BAKOL-837822 format. One record per residue: residue in three letters; x, y, z of N, C-alpha, C in turn. Coordinates in nm, 4 decimals, always signed. Each point is the difference from the previous one (the first is absolute). Example, Ala and Ser with C-alpha at 12.3 -4.5 7.8 and 13.67 -1.06 7.14 Angstrom:
<tormis>
+------+----------+----------+----------+----------+----------+----------+----------+----------+----------+
! code !   n.east !  n.north !     n.up !  ca.east ! ca.north !    ca.up !   c.east !  c.north !     c.up !
+------+----------+----------+----------+----------+----------+----------+----------+----------+----------+
!  ALA !  +1.3190 !  -0.5690 !  +0.7800 !  -0.0890 !  +0.1190 !  +0.0000 !  +0.0900 !  +0.1200 !  +0.0000 !
!  SER !  -0.0350 !  +0.1050 !  -0.0720 !  +0.0820 !  +0.1190 !  +0.0060 !  -0.0770 !  +0.1090 !  +0.0730 !
+------+----------+----------+----------+----------+----------+----------+----------+----------+----------+
</tormis>
This chain:
<tormis>
+------+----------+----------+----------+----------+----------+----------+----------+----------+----------+
! code !   n.east !  n.north !     n.up !  ca.east ! ca.north !    ca.up !   c.east !  c.north !     c.up !
+------+----------+----------+----------+----------+----------+----------+----------+----------+----------+
!  MET ! +26.6296 ! +10.8950 ! +20.6555 !  -0.0364 !  +0.1090 !  -0.0876 !  +0.0014 !  -0.0491 !  -0.1436 !
!  ALA !  -0.0974 !  +0.0429 !  -0.0784 !  -0.0131 !  -0.0450 !  -0.1385 !  +0.1020 !  +0.0705 !  -0.0874 !
!  ALA !  +0.0280 !  -0.0589 !  -0.1139 !  +0.0934 !  +0.0596 !  -0.0954 !  -0.0574 !  +0.1303 !  -0.0516 !
!  PRO !  +0.0868 !  +0.0981 !  -0.0348 !  -0.0529 !  +0.1271 !  -0.0502 !  -0.0817 !  -0.0200 !  -0.1258 !
!  GLY !  -0.1150 !  +0.0672 !  -0.0054 !  -0.0860 !  -0.0098 !  -0.1180 !  -0.0954 !  -0.1180 !  +0.0034 !
!  ARG !  +0.0053 !  -0.0813 !  +0.1046 !  -0.0901 !  -0.1153 !  +0.0112 !  -0.0971 !  +0.0205 !  +0.1136 !
!  ASP !  -0.1199 !  -0.0411 !  -0.0242 !  -0.1036 !  +0.0093 !  +0.1018 !  +0.0199 !  -0.1128 !  +0.1011 !
!  PRO !  -0.0129 !  +0.0247 !  +0.1292 !  +0.0169 !  -0.1072 !  +0.0991 !  -0.1004 !  -0.1140 !  -0.0193 !
!  ALA !  -0.1200 !  +0.0312 !  -0.0490 !  -0.1002 !  -0.1054 !  -0.0231 !  +0.0457 !  -0.0934 !  -0.1118 !
!  GLN !  +0.0643 !  +0.0573 !  -0.1024 !  +0.0506 !  -0.0840 !  -0.1092 !  +0.1129 !  -0.0896 !  +0.0488 !
!  ALA !  +0.0835 !  +0.0539 !  +0.0878 !  +0.1097 !  -0.0796 !  +0.0541 !  -0.0544 !  -0.1178 !  +0.0799 !
!  LYS !  -0.1072 !  +0.0237 !  +0.0776 !  -0.0599 !  -0.1081 !  +0.0783 !  -0.0591 !  -0.1072 !  -0.0900 !
!  THR !  -0.0689 !  +0.0406 !  -0.1088 !  -0.0590 !  -0.0996 !  -0.0898 !  +0.1086 !  -0.0769 !  -0.0742 !
!  ALA !  +0.1100 !  +0.0665 !  -0.0331 !  +0.1100 !  -0.0694 !  -0.0666 !  +0.0618 !  -0.1027 !  +0.0944 !
!  LYS !  +0.0153 !  +0.0378 !  +0.1294 !  +0.0542 !  -0.0943 !  +0.0981 !  -0.0943 !  -0.1186 !  +0.0192 !
!  ALA !  -0.1307 !  +0.0281 !  +0.0016 !  -0.0980 !  -0.1084 !  +0.0175 !  +0.0027 !  -0.0946 !  -0.1195 !
!  ALA !  +0.0140 !  +0.0556 !  -0.1201 !  +0.0065 !  -0.0843 !  -0.1195 !  +0.1258 !  -0.0857 !  +0.0014 !
!  ALA !  +0.1125 !  +0.0578 !  +0.0429 !  +0.1244 !  -0.0767 !  +0.0069 !  -0.0118 !  -0.1111 !  +0.1043 !
!  ALA !  -0.0643 !  +0.0311 !  +0.1123 !  -0.0182 !  -0.1015 !  +0.1034 !  -0.0905 !  -0.1133 !  -0.0504 !
!  ALA !  -0.1033 !  +0.0350 !  -0.0749 !  -0.0897 !  -0.1030 !  -0.0535 !  +0.0747 !  -0.0889 !  -0.0989 !
!  ARG !  +0.0887 !  +0.0597 !  -0.0796 !  +0.0791 !  -0.0797 !  -0.0954 !  +0.0929 !  -0.0955 !  +0.0744 !
!  ARG !  +0.0621 !  +0.0501 !  +0.1079 !  +0.0897 !  -0.0859 !  +0.0772 !  -0.0774 !  -0.1109 !  +0.0702 !
!  GLN !  -0.1222 !  +0.0303 !  +0.0414 !  -0.0804 !  -0.0989 !  +0.0712 !  -0.0385 !  -0.1157 !  -0.0915 !
!  ARG !  -0.0199 !  +0.0292 !  -0.1279 !  -0.0371 !  -0.1066 !  -0.0946 !  +0.1154 !  -0.0959 !  -0.0240 !
!  GLU !  +0.1230 !  +0.0495 !  +0.0149 !  +0.1192 !  -0.0818 !  -0.0188 !  +0.0020 !  -0.0714 !  -0.1338 !
!  GLY !  -0.0291 !  +0.0737 !  -0.1056 !  +0.0147 !  -0.0557 !  -0.1334 !  -0.1188 !  -0.0782 !  -0.0519 !
!  PHE !  -0.1064 !  -0.0127 !  +0.0758 !  -0.1163 !  -0.0702 !  -0.0517 !  -0.0737 !  +0.0909 !  -0.0983 !
!  PRO !  -0.0178 !  -0.0453 !  -0.1245 !  -0.0681 !  +0.0860 !  -0.0987 !  -0.1500 !  +0.0070 !  +0.0276 !
!  SER !  -0.0599 !  +0.1094 !  -0.0452 !  -0.1448 !  +0.0156 !  +0.0159 !  -0.0721 !  -0.0843 !  -0.1051 !
!  ASP !  -0.1314 !  -0.0118 !  +0.0148 !  -0.0788 !  -0.0764 !  -0.0973 !  +0.0098 !  +0.0606 !  -0.1389 !
!  ALA !  -0.0029 !  +0.1328 !  -0.0072 !  +0.0093 !  +0.0662 !  -0.1301 !  +0.1340 !  -0.0284 !  -0.0669 !
!  GLU !  +0.1075 !  +0.0007 !  +0.0793 !  +0.1321 !  -0.0311 !  -0.0559 !  +0.0062 !  -0.1442 !  -0.0476 !
!  LEU !  -0.0581 !  -0.0910 !  +0.0746 !  -0.0009 !  -0.1403 !  -0.0412 !  -0.0792 !  -0.0209 !  -0.1288 !
!  LEU !  -0.1175 !  +0.0646 !  -0.0111 !  -0.0796 !  -0.0128 !  -0.1218 !  +0.0740 !  +0.0580 !  -0.1197 !
!  HIS !  +0.0683 !  +0.1113 !  +0.0202 !  +0.0774 !  +0.0600 !  -0.1093 !  +0.1112 !  -0.0953 !  -0.0439 !
!  GLU !  +0.0636 !  -0.0599 !  +0.0962 !  +0.1082 !  -0.0943 !  -0.0311 !  -0.0535 !  -0.1216 !  -0.0755 !
!  LEU !  -0.1158 !  -0.0512 !  +0.0379 !  -0.0590 !  -0.1148 !  -0.0701 !  -0.0355 !  +0.0354 !  -0.1443 !
!  ARG !  -0.0509 !  +0.1227 !  -0.0204 !  -0.0364 !  +0.0404 !  -0.1360 !  +0.1223 !  +0.0105 !  -0.0889 !
!  LEU !  +0.1137 !  +0.0340 !  +0.0575 !  +0.1230 !  +0.0054 !  -0.0794 !  +0.0367 !  -0.1376 !  -0.0527 !
!  HIS !  -0.0417 !  -0.1045 !  +0.0706 !  +0.0322 !  -0.1368 !  -0.0406 !  -0.1139 !  -0.0672 !  -0.0761 !
!  GLY !  -0.0970 !  +0.0780 !  -0.0465 !  -0.1043 !  -0.0532 !  -0.0870 !  -0.1306 !  -0.0369 !  +0.0669 !
!  ALA !  -0.0132 !  +0.0220 !  +0.1280 !  -0.1266 !  -0.0313 !  +0.0671 !  -0.1041 !  +0.1044 !  -0.0390 !
!  LYS !  -0.1208 !  -0.0463 !  -0.0250 !  -0.1083 !  +0.0906 !  -0.0391 !  -0.0663 !  +0.0572 !  +0.1246 !
!  PRO !  -0.0495 !  +0.1238 !  -0.0092 !  -0.0706 !  +0.0571 !  +0.1157 !  -0.1307 !  -0.0742 !  +0.0232 !
!  PRO !  -0.0523 !  +0.0027 !  +0.1213 !  -0.1263 !  -0.0697 !  +0.0262 !  -0.1122 !  +0.0596 !  -0.0851 !
!  PRO !  -0.0938 !  -0.0840 !  -0.0443 !  -0.1078 !  +0.0502 !  -0.0872 !  -0.0913 !  +0.0961 !  +0.0755 !
!  ARG !  -0.0449 !  +0.1032 !  -0.0727 !  -0.0939 !  +0.0960 !  +0.0572 !  -0.1400 !  -0.0575 !  -0.0001 !
!  GLU !  -0.0751 !  +0.0318 !  +0.1024 !  -0.1388 !  -0.0447 !  +0.0064 !  -0.0832 !  +0.0874 !  -0.0936 !
!  ILE !  -0.0753 !  -0.0638 !  -0.0884 !  -0.0825 !  +0.0722 !  -0.0960 !  -0.1376 !  +0.0233 !  +0.0631 !
!  PRO !  -0.0426 !  +0.1258 !  +0.0097 !  -0.1303 !  +0.0266 !  +0.0615 !  -0.1143 !  -0.0482 !  -0.0890 !
!  ARG !  -0.1106 !  -0.0357 !  +0.0625 !  -0.1164 !  -0.0472 !  -0.0761 !  -0.0655 !  +0.1114 !  -0.0789 !
!  VAL !  -0.0011 !  +0.1198 !  +0.0568 !  -0.0639 !  +0.1155 !  -0.0636 !  +0.1040 !  +0.1101 !  -0.0091 !
!  SER !  +0.0054 !  +0.0650 !  -0.1155 !  +0.0985 !  +0.1061 !  -0.0170 !  -0.0346 !  +0.1201 !  +0.0884 !
!  ARG !  +0.0986 !  +0.0819 !  +0.0260 !  -0.0202 !  +0.1190 !  +0.0830 !  -0.0984 !  +0.0952 !  -0.0657 !
!  ARG !  +0.0081 !  +0.0120 !  -0.1337 !  -0.0908 !  +0.0893 !  -0.0723 !  -0.1445 !  -0.0469 !  +0.0143 !
!  THR !  -0.0238 !  -0.1296 !  -0.0146 !  -0.1353 !  -0.0541 !  +0.0124 !  -0.0522 !  +0.0165 !  +0.1421 !
!  ARG !  +0.0860 !  -0.0241 !  +0.0973 !  -0.0404 !  +0.0159 !  +0.1399 !  -0.0383 !  +0.1450 !  +0.0298 !
!  ASP !  +0.0818 !  +0.0934 !  -0.0469 !  -0.0289 !  +0.1414 !  +0.0245 !  -0.1268 !  +0.0448 !  -0.0724 !
!  PHE !  -0.0181 !  -0.0464 !  -0.1242 !  -0.1205 !  +0.0344 !  -0.0757 !  -0.1245 !  -0.0497 !  +0.0731 !
!  THR !  +0.0031 !  -0.1248 !  +0.0441 !  -0.1161 !  -0.0585 !  +0.0669 !  -0.0321 !  +0.0739 !  +0.1297 !
!  LEU !  +0.1035 !  +0.0315 !  +0.0760 !  -0.0213 !  +0.0713 !  +0.1255 !  -0.0611 !  +0.1376 !  -0.0242 !
!  LEU !  +0.0563 !  +0.0747 !  -0.0941 !  -0.0546 !  +0.1327 !  -0.0291 !  -0.1395 !  -0.0072 !  -0.0593 !
!  ALA !  -0.0251 !  -0.0982 !  -0.0854 !  -0.1330 !  -0.0136 !  -0.0594 !  -0.1051 !  -0.0306 !  +0.1072 !
!  LEU !  +0.0326 !  -0.0880 !  +0.0929 !  -0.0959 !  -0.0335 !  +0.1060 !  -0.0265 !  +0.1194 !  +0.0917 !
!  VAL !  +0.1057 !  +0.0661 !  +0.0428 !  -0.0170 !  +0.1133 !  +0.0912 !  -0.0723 !  +0.1150 !  -0.0700 !
!  GLY !  +0.0395 !  +0.0291 !  -0.1243 !  -0.0643 !  +0.1079 !  -0.0746 !  -0.1452 !  -0.0295 !  -0.0303 !
!  SER !  -0.0294 !  -0.1236 !  -0.0348 !  -0.1389 !  -0.0370 !  -0.0285 !  -0.0876 !  +0.0116 !  +0.1243 !
!  ALA !  +0.0534 !  -0.0428 !  +0.1122 !  -0.0762 !  +0.0120 !  +0.1246 !  -0.0237 !  +0.1474 !  +0.0351 !
!  ALA !  +0.1014 !  +0.0822 !  -0.0202 !  -0.0144 !  +0.1427 !  +0.0294 !  -0.1030 !  +0.0644 !  -0.0925 !
!  ILE !  +0.0049 !  -0.0324 !  -0.1283 !  -0.0972 !  +0.0558 !  -0.0954 !  -0.1407 !  -0.0446 !  +0.0368 !
!  GLY !  -0.0159 !  -0.1280 !  +0.0304 !  -0.1317 !  -0.0510 !  +0.0377 !  -0.0550 !  +0.0680 !  +0.1235 !
!  LEU !  +0.0827 !  +0.0177 !  +0.1015 !  -0.0453 !  +0.0655 !  +0.1228 !  -0.0382 !  +0.1457 !  -0.0246 !
!  VAL !  +0.0814 !  +0.0715 !  -0.0755 !  -0.0298 !  +0.1411 !  -0.0272 !  -0.1290 !  +0.0132 !  -0.0796 !
!  VAL !  -0.0175 !  -0.0816 !  -0.1025 !  -0.1200 !  +0.0095 !  -0.0840 !  -0.1246 !  -0.0314 !  +0.0820 !
!  PHE !  +0.0047 !  -0.1047 !  +0.0812 !  -0.1190 !  -0.0352 !  +0.0768 !  -0.0288 !  +0.1005 !  +0.1106 !
!  ASN !  +0.1033 !  +0.0673 !  +0.0514 !  -0.0250 !  +0.1058 !  +0.0995 !  -0.0583 !  +0.1240 !  -0.0648 !
!  VAL !  +0.0441 !  +0.0318 !  -0.1206 !  -0.0469 !  +0.1221 !  -0.0668 !  -0.1352 !  -0.0215 !  -0.0669 !
!  VAL !  -0.0152 !  -0.1091 !  -0.0752 !  -0.1209 !  -0.0221 !  -0.0799 !  -0.0939 !  -0.0995 !  +0.0666 !
!  GLY !  +0.0406 !  -0.0601 !  +0.1100 !  -0.0801 !  -0.1049 !  +0.0633 !  -0.1376 !  +0.0442 !  +0.0443 !
!  GLY !  -0.0210 !  +0.1282 !  +0.0243 !  -0.1304 !  +0.0485 !  +0.0446 !  -0.1045 !  -0.0068 !  -0.1102 !
!  GLY !  +0.0435 !  +0.0001 !  -0.1258 !  -0.0930 !  -0.0059 !  -0.1127 !  -0.0262 !  -0.1440 !  -0.0399 !
!  SER !  -0.0036 !  -0.0221 !  -0.1279 !  -0.0266 !  -0.1331 !  -0.0534 !  +0.1230 !  -0.0900 !  +0.0175 !
!  VAL !  -0.0216 !  -0.1175 !  +0.0522 !  +0.1096 !  -0.0946 !  +0.0205 !  +0.0533 !  -0.0491 !  -0.1346 !
!  ALA !  -0.0877 !  -0.0142 !  -0.0988 !  +0.0440 !  -0.0467 !  -0.1311 !  +0.0961 !  +0.1012 !  -0.0633 !
!  ASN !  -0.0286 !  +0.1284 !  +0.0144 !  +0.0905 !  +0.1013 !  -0.0538 !  +0.1350 !  -0.0016 !  +0.0717 !
!  ALA !  -0.0029 !  -0.0214 !  +0.1305 !  +0.1246 !  -0.0055 !  +0.0774 !  +0.0842 !  -0.1197 !  -0.0439 !
!  VAL !  -0.0640 !  -0.1138 !  -0.0247 !  +0.0733 !  -0.1197 !  -0.0441 !  +0.0604 !  +0.0231 !  -0.1381 !
!  LYS !  -0.0781 !  +0.0581 !  -0.0917 !  +0.0512 !  +0.0274 !  -0.1349 !  +0.1196 !  +0.0946 !  +0.0054 !
!  LEU !  -0.0113 !  +0.1052 !  +0.0787 !  +0.1086 !  +0.0962 !  +0.0104 !  +0.1240 !  -0.0624 !  +0.0641 !
!  ALA !  -0.0195 !  -0.0794 !  +0.1030 !  +0.1126 !  -0.0657 !  +0.0673 !  +0.0700 !  -0.0976 !  -0.0938 !
!  VAL !  -0.0769 !  -0.0814 !  -0.0716 !  +0.0595 !  -0.0974 !  -0.0922 !  +0.0745 !  +0.0710 !  -0.1126 !
!  THR !  -0.0563 !  +0.1084 !  -0.0502 !  +0.0661 !  +0.0763 !  -0.1062 !  +0.1304 !  +0.0617 !  +0.0518 !
!  GLY !  -0.0051 !  +0.0610 !  +0.1166 !  +0.1206 !  +0.0605 !  +0.0580 !  +0.1078 !  -0.1023 !  +0.0283 !
!  ILE !  -0.0393 !  -0.1144 !  +0.0542 !  +0.0963 !  -0.1061 !  +0.0291 !  +0.0593 !  -0.0545 !  -0.1295 !
!  GLY !  -0.0824 !  -0.0178 !  -0.1021 !  +0.0501 !  -0.0495 !  -0.1288 !  +0.1010 !  +0.0943 !  -0.0628 !
!  VAL !  -0.0297 !  +0.1288 !  +0.0015 !  +0.0937 !  +0.0984 !  -0.0566 !  +0.1284 !  +0.0037 !  +0.0821 !
!  PHE !  -0.0124 !  -0.0024 !  +0.1318 !  +0.1181 !  +0.0031 !  +0.0869 !  +0.0896 !  -0.1206 !  -0.0234 !
!  VAL !  -0.0586 !  -0.1190 !  -0.0051 !  +0.0788 !  -0.1220 !  -0.0194 !  +0.0622 !  -0.0023 !  -0.1394 !
!  ALA !  -0.0721 !  +0.0473 !  -0.1013 !  +0.0554 !  +0.0033 !  -0.1354 !  +0.1195 !  +0.0949 !  -0.0077 !
!  LEU !  -0.0113 !  +0.1169 !  +0.0601 !  +0.1130 !  +0.0936 !  +0.0009 !  +0.1171 !  -0.0554 !  +0.0801 !
!  LEU !  -0.0294 !  -0.0629 !  +0.1104 !  +0.1051 !  -0.0596 !  +0.0812 !  +0.0702 !  -0.1123 !  -0.0761 !
!  TRP !  -0.0768 !  -0.0832 !  -0.0703 !  +0.0589 !  -0.1072 !  -0.0803 !  +0.0892 !  +0.0585 !  -0.1088 !
!  PHE !  -0.0467 !  +0.1064 !  -0.0669 !  +0.0801 !  +0.0623 !  -0.1048 !  +0.1320 !  +0.0523 !  +0.0564 !
!  ILE !  -0.0058 !  +0.0609 !  +0.1173 !  +0.1225 !  +0.0525 !  +0.0601 !  +0.0947 !  -0.1131 !  +0.0385 !
!  PHE !  -0.0512 !  -0.1015 !  +0.0676 !  +0.0874 !  -0.1079 !  +0.0493 !  +0.0513 !  -0.0901 !  -0.1115 !
!  PHE !  -0.0847 !  -0.0380 !  -0.0928 !  +0.0405 !  -0.0997 !  -0.0985 !  +0.0251 !  +0.0574 !  -0.1375 !
!  GLY !  -0.0467 !  +0.1212 !  -0.0275 !  +0.0269 !  +0.0625 !  -0.1289 !  +0.1206 !  +0.0890 !  +0.0058 !
!  VAL !  +0.0008 !  +0.0907 !  +0.0958 !  +0.1090 !  +0.0978 !  +0.0087 !  +0.1215 !  -0.0587 !  +0.0713 !
!  MET !  -0.0208 !  -0.0609 !  +0.1165 !  +0.1131 !  -0.0474 !  +0.0795 !  +0.0703 !  -0.1213 !  -0.0595 !
!  SER !  -0.0628 !  -0.0713 !  -0.0901 !  +0.0654 !  -0.1165 !  -0.0603 !  +0.1111 !  +0.0424 !  -0.0952 !
!  ARG !  +0.0006 !  +0.1270 !  -0.0383 !  +0.1049 !  +0.0487 !  -0.0900 !  +0.1287 !  +0.0289 !  +0.0763 !
!  TYR !  -0.0066 !  +0.0055 !  +0.1311 !  +0.1181 !  +0.0363 !  +0.0790 !  +0.0590 !  -0.1177 !  +0.0701 !
+------+----------+----------+----------+----------+----------+----------+----------+----------+----------+
</tormis>
């Protein structure tokens, strides 16, 4: 029977944690070893620097998907008429979309 005020599930997890500690028999975990090394002056392993920043990756992905969507919508709506007008409208829409997206990603978000 569990102690008053304690959930039996919590008692089981506490027993399992105690058993796991006893099973290790004093062997420290990797995190404990790294912490101990840092106390003695060891530097943490260097972080891998990505080739492209997250902001640039997200901007490029959204610009490509948005441009494709604008192009498809314009050619479906205006494609029955003059192809030259559809191309002009699509290029204008894509240009405005990419410019606004660039302003948001690199103008506004760079302040945060």
